[in-house]
N, C-alpha and C positions, 0 to 999 in steps of 0.2 A: 229375299231379296236375295238370296245367292243367288236364284231361280230367271230372278225378272235381269237382274243389267245383263247380265251376256245375251236375253235373251233380248233386250230394249237393245244392245250395237250389234245387231246381224237382224236382227229386221226392219229397223230404221230406214240403214244405206239400199234393200231392196225392197220396199216399201216406199223408197223417196225416190229409183231409178223406175222399178212397172208405174209410179206414181208420170214422169217423167215422158216414159213409153203411151202413158195414155193421151198425154196430153199431147204428144208431136200427130200422134192417131186425131183426135176432134181438131187440134184447134192451131195443125202446121209449125209456123215459124215461128206463133206464139211461146213455146217452149226455151226459146233462149230464151226471155226476157224472164221466168221462170226462173232456169238454170243458174241465170245468174244473180237471183234472188240469192236464192242458195246458197253462191258460192258468195257474196257481200255477208250473206249472214254466217255461212262455218268458219270465215274470214274474224266478222266479232268477237261469235263465239269466246275462238281459238286465240285471238287477243287477248282477252280476257281471264284466262284462263292461264296463260304464259305469262304471262299479268302475278296474278296470284301468284305459283308457282316460285319467280320466283322474290318477287316480299317476302313470302315467307321462308328463303331459305337466307335470303340476307335477315329473318332477324333470329332464323338459331345458326348461322353464325356470326354472330353478335354477343348471344344469351352462350353458344360454347367460349367464343372471348373474353366473356366476362369470366367464365365459370372458372377457365387456365385459373393456377397463379401466376404469375410475375417474379422470376425474380432478378 
């Protein structure tokens, strides 16, 4: 896992860029549709990650507020 995560984080964008380039060579303007699809998927994935992080921070804030004694 220590090697796999960084490797995936580096190779995925490179592979996507190479794939879009090859798509441009083979299909021309249709690559814009593929790029738009990748953009929509990235935004959706990012919004899910952002929501999870925000909810987790709210939970930790509530736990911290409940654990601290009130004067």
